[in-house]
C-alpha positions as YAML, in Angstrom:
chain: A
units: angstrom
residues:
- id: 1
  name: MET
  ca: [118.76, 83.49, 97.16]
- id: 2
  name: ARG
  ca: [119.83, 84.94, 100.34]
- id: 3
  name: PRO
  ca: [118.08, 87.80, 101.88]
- id: 4
  name: ILE
  ca: [119.52, 91.07, 101.12]
- id: 5
  name: ARG
  ca: [119.69, 92.04, 104.58]
- id: 6
  name: PRO
  ca: [121.88, 94.01, 106.74]
- id: 7
  name: THR
  ca: [124.78, 93.60, 104.81]
- id: 8
  name: LEU
  ca: [121.62, 91.98, 105.31]
- id: 9
  name: ALA
  ca: [118.68, 92.41, 109.54]
- id: 10
  name: ALA
  ca: [106.74, 94.70, 114.98]
- id: 11
  name: ALA
  ca: [100.96, 94.75, 113.67]
- id: 12
  name: SER
  ca: [103.42, 93.25, 115.37]
- id: 13
  name: MET
  ca: [106.93, 94.18, 115.50]
- id: 14
  name: ALA
  ca: [109.50, 92.25, 113.90]
- id: 15
  name: ALA
  ca: [110.53, 90.85, 110.64]
- id: 16
  name: VAL
  ca: [113.35, 90.92, 108.40]
- id: 17
  name: LEU
  ca: [113.67, 88.97, 105.25]
- id: 18
  name: ALA
  ca: [116.89, 89.80, 103.63]
- id: 19
  name: LEU
  ca: [118.45, 89.31, 100.35]
- id: 20
  name: ALA
  ca: [121.62, 87.38, 100.60]
- id: 21
  name: ALA
  ca: [123.44, 90.04, 98.80]
- id: 22
  name: THR
  ca: [122.30, 92.73, 101.04]
- id: 23
  name: ALA
  ca: [123.43, 91.80, 104.34]
- id: 24
  name: CYS
  ca: [126.09, 92.47, 106.54]
- id: 25
  name: GLY
  ca: [128.88, 92.87, 108.80]
- id: 26
  name: PRO
  ca: [132.55, 93.03, 108.77]
- id: 27
  name: SER
  ca: [134.98, 90.37, 109.65]
- id: 28
  name: GLU
  ca: [135.06, 88.78, 113.06]
- id: 29
  name: ASP
  ca: [137.90, 90.97, 114.21]
- id: 30
  name: ASN
  ca: [135.66, 93.95, 113.65]
- id: 31
  name: ALA
  ca: [132.67, 92.72, 115.58]
- id: 32
  name: GLY
  ca: [132.81, 95.30, 118.28]
- id: 33
  name: ASP
  ca: [136.19, 94.89, 119.95]
- id: 34
  name: LYS
  ca: [136.93, 98.59, 119.89]
- id: 35
  name: PRO
  ca: [136.48, 100.54, 123.12]
- id: 36
  name: SER
  ca: [133.10, 102.23, 123.12]
- id: 37
  name: ALA
  ca: [132.05, 105.54, 124.58]
- id: 38
  name: PRO
  ca: [129.25, 105.72, 127.14]
- id: 39
  name: ALA
  ca: [125.76, 104.94, 125.87]
- id: 40
  name: SER
  ca: [123.28, 107.74, 125.69]
- id: 41
  name: GLN
  ca: [120.15, 108.95, 123.99]
- id: 42
  name: SER
  ca: [120.86, 112.59, 124.60]
- id: 43
  name: ALA
  ca: [123.78, 114.92, 125.01]
- id: 44
  name: ASN
  ca: [123.76, 114.40, 128.78]
- id: 45
  name: ASP
  ca: [124.25, 110.63, 128.56]
- id: 46
  name: LYS
  ca: [120.74, 109.85, 129.76]
- id: 47
  name: ILE
  ca: [119.41, 106.48, 128.66]
- id: 48
  name: THR
  ca: [115.64, 106.56, 128.38]
- id: 49
  name: ILE
  ca: [114.22, 103.05, 128.73]
- id: 50
  name: PRO
  ca: [110.56, 102.40, 129.73]
- id: 51
  name: ASP
  ca: [110.24, 101.03, 133.27]
- id: 52
  name: ASP
  ca: [108.45, 97.88, 132.09]
- id: 53
  name: LEU
  ca: [111.30, 97.11, 129.70]
- id: 54
  name: LYS
  ca: [113.86, 97.76, 132.42]
- id: 55
  name: ASP
  ca: [112.08, 95.16, 134.54]
- id: 56
  name: ARG
  ca: [112.10, 92.63, 131.72]
- id: 57
  name: LEU
  ca: [115.78, 93.28, 131.05]
- id: 58
  name: LYS
  ca: [116.52, 92.82, 134.74]
- id: 59
  name: GLU
  ca: [114.67, 89.50, 134.70]
- id: 60
  name: ARG
  ca: [116.97, 88.43, 131.83]
- id: 61
  name: GLY
  ca: [119.99, 89.41, 133.90]
- id: 62
  name: ILE
  ca: [120.84, 92.36, 131.65]
- id: 63
  name: ASP
  ca: [122.56, 95.35, 133.28]
- id: 64
  name: LEU
  ca: [122.39, 98.43, 131.04]
- id: 65
  name: ASP
  ca: [125.56, 99.91, 132.52]
- id: 66
  name: LYS
  ca: [127.41, 96.74, 131.57]
- id: 67
  name: TRP
  ca: [125.58, 96.65, 128.23]
- id: 68
  name: LYS
  ca: [127.04, 99.94, 127.03]
- id: 69
  name: ASN
  ca: [130.49, 98.84, 128.14]
- id: 70
  name: GLY
  ca: [130.49, 95.67, 126.04]
- id: 71
  name: GLU
  ca: [127.82, 93.33, 127.41]
- id: 72
  name: TRP
  ca: [125.92, 93.82, 124.12]
- id: 73
  name: LYS
  ca: [128.44, 91.42, 122.57]
- id: 74
  name: ASN
  ca: [126.91, 88.57, 124.59]
- id: 75
  name: TRP
  ca: [124.69, 86.64, 122.19]
- id: 76
  name: ASP
  ca: [123.67, 83.95, 124.65]
- id: 77
  name: LYS
  ca: [120.21, 82.76, 123.58]
- id: 78
  name: ASP
  ca: [118.76, 83.62, 126.99]
- id: 79
  name: LYS
  ca: [119.95, 87.21, 126.63]
- id: 80
  name: TRP
  ca: [119.15, 87.72, 122.96]
- id: 81
  name: LEU
  ca: [115.94, 89.72, 123.27]
- id: 82
  name: ARG
  ca: [113.35, 88.38, 120.88]
- id: 83
  name: GLU
  ca: [109.80, 89.48, 121.63]
- id: 84
  name: ALA
  ca: [108.27, 92.47, 119.86]
- id: 85
  name: GLN
  ca: [108.06, 94.55, 123.02]
- id: 86
  name: ASP
  ca: [111.66, 93.82, 124.03]
- id: 87
  name: PHE
  ca: [113.41, 96.10, 121.56]
- id: 88
  name: VAL
  ca: [116.18, 98.09, 123.24]
- id: 89
  name: ASN
  ca: [119.00, 99.99, 121.53]
- id: 90
  name: PRO
  ca: [120.89, 102.39, 123.86]
- id: 91
  name: ILE
  ca: [123.12, 104.81, 121.98]
- id: 92
  name: ILE
  ca: [126.84, 104.10, 122.24]
- id: 93
  name: GLU
  ca: [128.41, 107.30, 120.96]
- id: 94
  name: ASP
  ca: [131.07, 106.94, 118.28]
- id: 95
  name: LEU
  ca: [130.69, 103.16, 118.13]
- id: 96
  name: TRP
  ca: [130.01, 103.59, 114.42]
- id: 97
  name: ASP
  ca: [133.22, 105.40, 113.54]
- id: 98
  name: PRO
  ca: [134.38, 105.66, 109.89]
- id: 99
  name: ASP
  ca: [136.47, 102.49, 110.02]
- id: 100
  name: ARG
  ca: [133.70, 100.40, 111.55]
- id: 101
  name: MET
  ca: [131.14, 101.70, 109.07]
- id: 102
  name: ARG
  ca: [133.42, 101.07, 106.11]
- id: 103
  name: ASP
  ca: [134.25, 97.54, 107.24]
- id: 104
  name: ALA
  ca: [130.67, 96.44, 107.95]
- id: 105
  name: GLU
  ca: [130.13, 94.85, 104.58]
- id: 106
  name: LYS
  ca: [129.92, 91.07, 104.91]
- id: 107
  name: PRO
  ca: [126.40, 89.94, 104.00]
- id: 108
  name: PRO
  ca: [124.76, 87.15, 106.00]
- id: 109
  name: GLU
  ca: [123.86, 84.08, 104.02]
- id: 110
  name: LYS
  ca: [120.21, 83.62, 103.04]
- id: 111
  name: PRO
  ca: [120.21, 81.75, 99.74]
- id: 112
  name: VAL
  ca: [117.15, 81.30, 97.57]
- id: 113
  name: ASP
  ca: [117.11, 78.99, 94.55]
- id: 114
  name: ASN
  ca: [117.47, 80.76, 91.24]
- id: 115
  name: ASP
  ca: [114.41, 79.05, 89.80]
- id: 116
  name: ILE
  ca: [112.26, 79.66, 92.89]
- id: 117
  name: SER
  ca: [108.56, 79.73, 92.11]
- id: 118
  name: GLY
  ca: [105.34, 79.69, 94.03]
- id: 119
  name: ASP
  ca: [103.37, 76.64, 95.05]
- id: 120
  name: ASP
  ca: [99.89, 77.52, 93.87]
- id: 121
  name: GLY
  ca: [100.14, 81.30, 93.65]
- id: 122
  name: VAL
  ca: [100.83, 83.44, 90.61]
- id: 123
  name: THR
  ca: [104.47, 83.64, 89.56]
- id: 124
  name: ASP
  ca: [105.54, 85.36, 86.35]
- id: 125
  name: PRO
  ca: [108.58, 84.24, 84.31]
- id: 126
  name: THR
  ca: [111.95, 85.12, 85.83]
- id: 127
  name: PRO
  ca: [112.81, 88.66, 84.72]
- id: 128
  name: ALA
  ca: [115.89, 89.38, 82.64]
- id: 129
  name: PRO
  ca: [118.74, 90.86, 84.72]
- id: 130
  name: VAL
  ca: [118.89, 94.66, 84.82]
- id: 131
  name: ASP
  ca: [122.30, 96.16, 85.45]
- id: 132
  name: ALA
  ca: [122.33, 98.35, 88.55]
- id: 133
  name: GLN
  ca: [123.24, 101.93, 87.77]
- id: 134
  name: ALA
  ca: [125.40, 104.07, 90.06]
- id: 135
  name: VAL
  ca: [123.51, 107.01, 91.56]
- id: 136
  name: LYS
  ca: [125.18, 110.26, 90.57]
- id: 137
  name: ALA
  ca: [126.99, 112.06, 93.38]
- id: 138
  name: PRO
  ca: [126.25, 113.89, 95.53]
- id: 139
  name: TYR
  ca: [123.64, 111.38, 96.62]
- id: 140
  name: HIS
  ca: [121.78, 114.01, 98.59]
- id: 141
  name: ALA
  ca: [120.96, 115.82, 95.36]
- id: 142
  name: ASN
  ca: [119.61, 112.71, 93.64]
- id: 143
  name: ALA
  ca: [118.32, 110.34, 96.34]
- id: 144
  name: ALA
  ca: [118.25, 112.32, 99.58]
- id: 145
  name: GLU
  ca: [115.78, 109.90, 101.18]
- id: 146
  name: ALA
  ca: [118.18, 106.93, 100.86]
- id: 147
  name: GLY
  ca: [120.72, 105.78, 103.41]
- id: 148
  name: LYS
  ca: [122.50, 102.89, 105.02]
- id: 149
  name: VAL
  ca: [121.64, 100.89, 108.16]
- id: 150
  name: PHE
  ca: [124.39, 99.50, 110.40]
- id: 151
  name: PHE
  ca: [123.87, 96.91, 113.13]
- id: 152
  name: ASP
  ca: [125.54, 94.14, 115.08]
- id: 153
  name: GLY
  ca: [124.67, 90.44, 115.19]
- id: 154
  name: PRO
  ca: [126.37, 87.25, 116.38]
- id: 155
  name: GLN
  ca: [128.42, 87.09, 113.14]
- id: 156
  name: GLY
  ca: [129.71, 90.64, 113.48]
- id: 157
  name: SER
  ca: [128.75, 94.05, 112.11]
- id: 158
  name: MET
  ca: [126.29, 94.11, 109.23]
- id: 159
  name: VAL
  ca: [124.69, 96.53, 106.80]
- id: 160
  name: CYS
  ca: [121.39, 97.11, 105.03]
- id: 161
  name: SER
  ca: [119.76, 99.94, 103.13]
- id: 162
  name: ALA
  ca: [116.80, 102.10, 104.15]
- id: 163
  name: THR
  ca: [114.56, 105.05, 103.24]
- id: 164
  name: VAL
  ca: [113.35, 108.12, 105.13]
- id: 165
  name: VAL
  ca: [109.53, 108.02, 105.13]
- id: 166
  name: LYS
  ca: [106.85, 110.46, 106.22]
- id: 167
  name: ASP
  ca: [105.31, 110.34, 109.69]
- id: 168
  name: PRO
  ca: [101.55, 111.06, 109.66]
- id: 169
  name: ALA
  ca: [101.66, 112.07, 113.34]
- id: 170
  name: ASN
  ca: [104.48, 114.57, 112.77]
- id: 171
  name: PRO
  ca: [104.00, 116.16, 109.33]
- id: 172
  name: GLY
  ca: [107.21, 117.59, 107.93]
- id: 173
  name: LYS
  ca: [109.17, 116.39, 110.96]
- id: 174
  name: SER
  ca: [109.51, 112.65, 110.50]
- id: 175
  name: ASN
  ca: [112.10, 110.55, 112.30]
- id: 176
  name: MET
  ca: [110.93, 107.33, 110.66]
- id: 177
  name: VAL
  ca: [112.96, 105.03, 108.42]
- id: 178
  name: TRP
  ca: [111.68, 102.09, 106.33]
- id: 179
  name: THR
  ca: [113.77, 98.96, 105.87]
- id: 180
  name: ALA
  ca: [113.51, 95.15, 105.81]
- id: 181
  name: GLY
  ca: [112.53, 93.06, 108.80]
- id: 182
  name: HIS
  ca: [115.67, 91.00, 108.51]
- id: 183
  name: CYS
  ca: [117.70, 94.16, 109.02]
- id: 184
  name: VAL
  ca: [116.44, 94.58, 112.58]
- id: 185
  name: HIS
  ca: [115.44, 91.09, 113.77]
- id: 186
  name: ALA
  ca: [116.89, 87.64, 113.09]
- id: 187
  name: GLY
  ca: [113.50, 85.96, 112.69]
- id: 188
  name: LYS
  ca: [112.52, 82.60, 114.16]
- id: 189
  name: SER
  ca: [116.07, 81.59, 115.10]
- id: 190
  name: GLY
  ca: [117.05, 84.73, 117.02]
- id: 191
  name: GLY
  ca: [116.04, 88.15, 118.27]
- id: 192
  name: TRP
  ca: [116.59, 91.88, 117.82]
- id: 193
  name: TYR
  ca: [119.89, 93.00, 116.36]
- id: 194
  name: ARG
  ca: [121.88, 95.56, 118.34]
- id: 195
  name: ASN
  ca: [123.44, 98.99, 117.87]
- id: 196
  name: ILE
  ca: [121.06, 99.73, 114.99]
- id: 197
  name: ALA
  ca: [121.88, 103.08, 113.37]
- id: 198
  name: PHE
  ca: [120.92, 104.88, 110.14]
- id: 199
  name: VAL
  ca: [123.26, 107.07, 108.09]
- id: 200
  name: PRO
  ca: [121.47, 109.14, 105.41]
- id: 201
  name: SER
  ca: [123.45, 109.79, 102.21]
- id: 202
  name: TYR
  ca: [126.29, 107.55, 103.36]
- id: 203
  name: ASN
  ca: [129.46, 108.41, 101.37]
- id: 204
  name: ASN
  ca: [127.60, 111.29, 99.77]
- id: 205
  name: GLY
  ca: [130.48, 112.08, 97.41]
- id: 206
  name: ALA
  ca: [130.75, 108.50, 96.07]
- id: 207
  name: LYS
  ca: [134.39, 108.24, 97.10]
- id: 208
  name: GLU
  ca: [136.37, 105.12, 96.32]
- id: 209
  name: THR
  ca: [137.07, 102.73, 99.20]
- id: 210
  name: SER
  ca: [140.74, 103.72, 99.21]
- id: 211
  name: GLU
  ca: [139.75, 107.38, 99.64]
- id: 212
  name: LEU
  ca: [137.33, 106.56, 102.45]
- id: 213
  name: GLU
  ca: [140.15, 105.14, 104.55]
- id: 214
  name: LYS
  ca: [141.34, 108.68, 105.22]
- id: 215
  name: ALA
  ca: [138.02, 110.50, 104.95]
- id: 216
  name: PRO
  ca: [136.66, 112.25, 108.08]
- id: 217
  name: LYS
  ca: [133.34, 111.16, 109.53]
- id: 218
  name: GLU
  ca: [131.74, 114.37, 108.25]
- id: 219
  name: GLU
  ca: [132.27, 113.18, 104.66]
- id: 220
  name: ILE
  ca: [131.13, 109.63, 105.28]
- id: 221
  name: ALA
  ca: [128.09, 110.64, 107.34]
- id: 222
  name: PRO
  ca: [127.41, 114.28, 106.31]
- id: 223
  name: TYR
  ca: [123.91, 114.30, 107.83]
- id: 224
  name: GLY
  ca: [124.86, 112.52, 111.01]
- id: 225
  name: VAL
  ca: [124.37, 109.11, 112.58]
- id: 226
  name: TRP
  ca: [120.81, 108.41, 113.75]
- id: 227
  name: TRP
  ca: [120.23, 105.63, 116.27]
- id: 228
  name: GLY
  ca: [117.06, 103.56, 116.37]
- id: 229
  name: ASP
  ca: [115.17, 104.30, 119.59]
- id: 230
  name: TRP
  ca: [112.38, 101.98, 118.48]
- id: 231
  name: ALA
  ca: [111.85, 99.36, 115.76]
- id: 232
  name: GLN
  ca: [108.88, 97.26, 114.71]
- id: 233
  name: THR
  ca: [108.46, 94.49, 112.20]
- id: 234
  name: SER
  ca: [105.77, 91.97, 111.41]
- id: 235
  name: ASP
  ca: [104.79, 89.14, 113.75]
- id: 236
  name: GLN
  ca: [105.14, 86.89, 110.73]
- id: 237
  name: TRP
  ca: [108.78, 87.82, 110.27]
- id: 238
  name: ILE
  ca: [109.51, 87.23, 113.94]
- id: 239
  name: SER
  ca: [107.84, 83.83, 113.92]
- id: 240
  name: GLN
  ca: [108.72, 82.62, 110.41]
- id: 241
  name: GLY
  ca: [111.72, 84.54, 109.10]
- id: 242
  name: ALA
  ca: [114.77, 82.41, 108.35]
- id: 243
  name: ALA
  ca: [118.33, 82.87, 107.17]
- id: 244
  name: THR
  ca: [117.85, 80.63, 104.15]
- id: 245
  name: GLY
  ca: [115.16, 80.30, 101.54]
- id: 246
  name: GLY
  ca: [112.23, 82.68, 101.30]
- id: 247
  name: GLN
  ca: [110.56, 82.02, 104.66]
- id: 248
  name: GLY
  ca: [108.87, 85.17, 105.95]
- id: 249
  name: ALA
  ca: [109.80, 87.19, 102.87]
- id: 250
  name: ALA
  ca: [106.24, 88.30, 102.13]
- id: 251
  name: TYR
  ca: [106.26, 90.06, 105.52]
- id: 252
  name: ASP
  ca: [109.89, 91.22, 105.49]
- id: 253
  name: PHE
  ca: [109.47, 94.91, 106.30]
- id: 254
  name: ALA
  ca: [110.22, 97.10, 109.30]
- id: 255
  name: VAL
  ca: [110.04, 100.67, 110.54]
- id: 256
  name: ILE
  ca: [112.75, 102.24, 112.68]
- id: 257
  name: HIS
  ca: [112.20, 105.43, 114.66]
- id: 258
  name: VAL
  ca: [115.50, 107.29, 115.01]
- id: 259
  name: THR
  ca: [117.15, 109.94, 117.15]
- id: 260
  name: PRO
  ca: [120.45, 111.78, 116.54]
- id: 261
  name: GLU
  ca: [123.52, 110.21, 118.14]
- id: 262
  name: LYS
  ca: [124.84, 113.43, 119.61]
- id: 263
  name: GLY
  ca: [121.56, 114.61, 121.09]
- id: 264
  name: SER
  ca: [118.78, 116.78, 119.73]
- id: 265
  name: THR
  ca: [119.69, 119.51, 117.26]
- id: 266
  name: GLY
  ca: [116.14, 120.79, 117.16]
- id: 267
  name: LYS
  ca: [115.66, 119.30, 113.69]
- id: 268
  name: SER
  ca: [114.03, 116.02, 112.75]
- id: 269
  name: LEU
  ca: [115.57, 113.57, 110.29]
- id: 270
  name: GLU
  ca: [113.18, 114.76, 107.58]
- id: 271
  name: GLU
  ca: [114.15, 118.40, 108.19]
- id: 272
  name: THR
  ca: [117.83, 117.48, 108.24]
- id: 273
  name: VAL
  ca: [117.85, 115.65, 104.91]
- id: 274
  name: GLY
  ca: [115.12, 117.79, 103.38]
- id: 275
  name: THR
  ca: [112.76, 115.04, 102.26]
- id: 276
  name: ALA
  ca: [110.73, 111.95, 103.18]
- id: 277
  name: LEU
  ca: [108.68, 109.63, 100.99]
- id: 278
  name: PRO
  ca: [105.02, 108.77, 101.55]
- id: 279
  name: VAL
  ca: [104.24, 105.04, 101.86]
- id: 280
  name: ASP
  ca: [101.52, 103.56, 99.66]
- id: 281
  name: PHE
  ca: [99.76, 100.59, 101.28]
- id: 282
  name: ASP
  ca: [97.34, 100.22, 98.40]
- id: 283
  name: ALA
  ca: [99.70, 100.23, 95.44]
- id: 284
  name: PRO
  ca: [98.30, 99.13, 92.08]
- id: 285
  name: ALA
  ca: [98.43, 95.49, 91.04]
- id: 286
  name: VAL
  ca: [101.49, 94.46, 89.03]
- id: 287
  name: PRO
  ca: [99.84, 94.76, 85.58]
- id: 288
  name: LYS
  ca: [99.09, 98.42, 86.29]
- id: 289
  name: ILE
  ca: [102.62, 99.39, 87.36]
- id: 290
  name: GLN
  ca: [104.84, 100.48, 84.49]
- id: 291
  name: ASN
  ca: [108.04, 100.95, 86.46]
- id: 292
  name: MET
  ca: [109.58, 100.46, 89.90]
- id: 293
  name: THR
  ca: [112.95, 101.78, 91.06]
- id: 294
  name: ALA
  ca: [114.91, 99.97, 93.78]
- id: 295
  name: THR
  ca: [117.71, 101.82, 95.58]
- id: 296
  name: GLY
  ca: [120.42, 100.45, 97.84]
- id: 297
  name: TYR
  ca: [124.03, 99.96, 98.86]
- id: 298
  name: PRO
  ca: [124.93, 96.47, 97.53]
- id: 299
  name: ALA
  ca: [127.84, 95.03, 99.51]
- id: 300
  name: ALA
  ca: [128.42, 91.51, 98.24]
- id: 301
  name: PRO
  ca: [130.77, 91.08, 95.22]
- id: 302
  name: PRO
  ca: [131.16, 92.63, 92.75]
- id: 303
  name: TYR
  ca: [130.10, 95.57, 94.92]
- id: 304
  name: ASP
  ca: [131.74, 96.71, 98.16]
- id: 305
  name: GLY
  ca: [128.87, 98.49, 99.92]
- id: 306
  name: GLN
  ca: [130.37, 101.96, 99.70]
- id: 307
  name: LYS
  ca: [128.30, 103.33, 96.83]
- id: 308
  name: LEU
  ca: [124.61, 103.83, 96.08]
- id: 309
  name: PHE
  ca: [122.96, 102.07, 93.13]
- id: 310
  name: GLN
  ca: [119.52, 101.81, 91.53]
- id: 311
  name: CYS
  ca: [117.61, 99.40, 89.28]
- id: 312
  name: ALA
  ca: [114.48, 100.34, 87.34]
- id: 313
  name: ASP
  ca: [112.21, 97.70, 85.77]
- id: 314
  name: LYS
  ca: [108.60, 96.80, 85.16]
- id: 315
  name: PRO
  ca: [107.67, 94.45, 88.02]
- id: 316
  name: GLY
  ca: [106.43, 90.90, 87.82]
- id: 317
  name: ARG
  ca: [104.87, 88.63, 90.45]
- id: 318
  name: LEU
  ca: [106.50, 86.06, 92.71]
- id: 319
  name: SER
  ca: [104.44, 83.73, 94.91]
- id: 320
  name: LEU
  ca: [106.35, 81.75, 97.53]
- id: 321
  name: LYS
  ca: [103.28, 80.31, 99.25]
- id: 322
  name: ALA
  ca: [99.72, 80.37, 97.95]
- id: 323
  name: GLU
  ca: [98.38, 81.49, 101.34]
- id: 324
  name: GLU
  ca: [100.74, 84.47, 101.56]
- id: 325
  name: PRO
  ca: [100.70, 87.77, 99.65]
- id: 326
  name: THR
  ca: [102.31, 87.67, 96.21]
- id: 327
  name: MET
  ca: [105.57, 89.63, 96.10]
- id: 328
  name: TYR
  ca: [106.85, 92.13, 93.54]
- id: 329
  name: ARG
  ca: [109.90, 91.06, 91.51]
- id: 330
  name: ILE
  ca: [112.19, 93.02, 89.22]
- id: 331
  name: GLY
  ca: [115.35, 92.31, 87.26]
- id: 332
  name: CYS
  ca: [118.36, 93.73, 89.13]
- id: 333
  name: THR
  ca: [122.02, 92.85, 89.67]
- id: 334
  name: MET
  ca: [122.30, 94.40, 93.14]
- id: 335
  name: THR
  ca: [123.53, 92.01, 95.84]
- id: 336
  name: GLY
  ca: [123.38, 91.66, 99.61]
- id: 337
  name: GLY
  ca: [123.53, 94.92, 101.48]
- id: 338
  name: SER
  ca: [120.81, 96.34, 99.25]
- id: 339
  name: SER
  ca: [118.28, 94.60, 101.50]
- id: 340
  name: GLY
  ca: [115.81, 97.00, 103.02]
- id: 341
  name: GLY
  ca: [116.32, 99.59, 100.29]
- id: 342
  name: GLY
  ca: [113.15, 101.30, 99.13]
- id: 343
  name: TRP
  ca: [111.18, 100.50, 95.98]
- id: 344
  name: VAL
  ca: [109.50, 103.57, 94.54]
- id: 345
  name: ALA
  ca: [106.63, 103.74, 92.08]
- id: 346
  name: GLN
  ca: [103.92, 106.20, 91.13]
- id: 347
  name: GLY
  ca: [101.37, 106.30, 93.95]
- id: 348
  name: GLN
  ca: [97.60, 106.65, 93.70]
- id: 349
  name: ASP
  ca: [98.01, 110.44, 93.53]
- id: 350
  name: GLY
  ca: [100.50, 110.20, 90.68]
- id: 351
  name: LYS
  ca: [103.47, 111.15, 92.87]
- id: 352
  name: PRO
  ca: [106.44, 108.96, 93.86]
- id: 353
  name: ALA
  ca: [105.76, 106.73, 96.87]
- id: 354
  name: LEU
  ca: [107.50, 103.85, 98.61]
- id: 355
  name: VAL
  ca: [105.63, 100.66, 97.71]
- id: 356
  name: SER
  ca: [108.07, 97.92, 98.79]
- id: 357
  name: ASN
  ca: [111.61, 97.16, 99.94]
- id: 358
  name: THR
  ca: [114.30, 94.72, 98.86]
- id: 359
  name: SER
  ca: [113.90, 91.39, 100.65]
- id: 360
  name: ILE
  ca: [115.28, 88.43, 98.72]
- id: 361
  name: GLY
  ca: [117.12, 87.57, 95.53]
- id: 362
  name: PRO
  ca: [119.08, 84.71, 93.97]
- id: 363
  name: VAL
  ca: [122.72, 83.98, 94.72]
- id: 364
  name: THR
  ca: [123.48, 84.87, 91.10]
- id: 365
  name: ALA
  ca: [121.96, 88.32, 91.67]
- id: 366
  name: GLY
  ca: [119.80, 88.55, 88.56]
- id: 367
  name: TRP
  ca: [116.62, 89.71, 90.27]
- id: 368
  name: LEU
  ca: [115.19, 91.09, 93.51]
- id: 369
  name: ALA
  ca: [111.85, 90.55, 95.22]
- id: 370
  name: GLY
  ca: [110.06, 92.69, 97.76]
- id: 371
  name: PRO
  ca: [106.84, 92.39, 99.79]
- id: 372
  name: ARG
  ca: [103.63, 94.02, 98.68]
- id: 373
  name: LEU
  ca: [102.69, 96.39, 101.48]
- id: 374
  name: GLY
  ca: [99.21, 95.81, 102.88]
- id: 375
  name: LYS
  ca: [97.36, 95.87, 106.21]
- id: 376
  name: GLU
  ca: [100.17, 94.23, 108.21]
- id: 377
  name: ALA
  ca: [102.73, 96.74, 106.95]
- id: 378
  name: GLU
  ca: [100.36, 99.63, 107.52]
- id: 379
  name: GLY
  ca: [99.77, 98.40, 111.08]
- id: 380
  name: VAL
  ca: [103.50, 98.45, 111.83]
- id: 381
  name: TYR
  ca: [103.88, 101.91, 110.28]
- id: 382
  name: THR
  ca: [100.90, 103.36, 112.14]
- id: 383
  name: ALA
  ca: [101.97, 101.88, 115.47]
- id: 384
  name: VAL
  ca: [105.41, 103.51, 115.29]
- id: 385
  name: SER
  ca: [103.90, 106.83, 114.23]
- id: 386
  name: LYS
  ca: [101.40, 106.81, 117.12]
- id: 387
  name: LYS
  ca: [104.06, 105.80, 119.65]
- id: 388
  name: PHE
  ca: [105.96, 109.01, 118.95]
- id: 389
  name: SER
  ca: [102.97, 111.25, 118.25]
- id: 390
  name: GLY
  ca: [103.72, 114.84, 119.18]
- id: 391
  name: GLN
  ca: [107.36, 114.16, 120.03]
...
């Protein structure tokens, strides 16, 4: 199955294992040819980049002034930043306009065999397909924590799904989003994706694609566009993640810290959308979980990426490699584009918590698998929280 990434994309930073159906981007003629406004991370066009990163960028021959004016389209291997500490994502205001968001729907290929099973680990029988159900509009009233991730890669603009999660360092004021590693980083064959942005409650009114063609940005992105000012994924995803098969899938998770495109409004993402989910890094073993719900914006046929769907099922186990953590697996017909979407189950305290995210699935879209979140995932989460502590 292919990863469900950005339409399918660090503790170490880095890793994205996507479901084929989930990934990405529009057609080649939509891969960023539109004129872009100046980059900025605040209303006064100031780009805040750490001095050490500026030095590394300079060593790579990257000029940030040129970057915001189109140099980001250069995917030369020597300029495709790869290392965990090299993440850089200057805001380019209005780059993600309604047309570009609507058209970013072509999922990257990451096929996984339908009958995939583990080597020596525990793998339960393939689950029966569960038809994805449309989330009732407005999405903000029924899944306010869910949203869509947009980003650019060598193949064009891509999409994934994501979830607003709590920030232990900033209670009630989180700017953290959970997604798949393959939605932010290309894995062993590439580096960090670019122009990564999160749109909570994308197409909140569940409008048809034909209606969206004339819809103003305020209807498509009612809670704003939030750019990633930092992202981390697992070292395993960065070193092992691949565009085909299940390589790196057990570590295919990522955390994005975001900031509003138009500058600070005085409210965090959590305050703006009104909610954020806790993350459970010690979720019960599969036999003890009665139900998991996966949420996302599937973009590969028969879906078009414009509407939010959910699948609920009792999970089973999927082992890709005996030496790696066993993954959760549920029956679900969602396709690429749903990658990165949150999986919610009852936490240790009896309340809903994020326990996984969509990573891979078969080309035939009968099931989805997601990583079980443990110490590596908690390390990524904690590192991002501490980096922005008190901010």
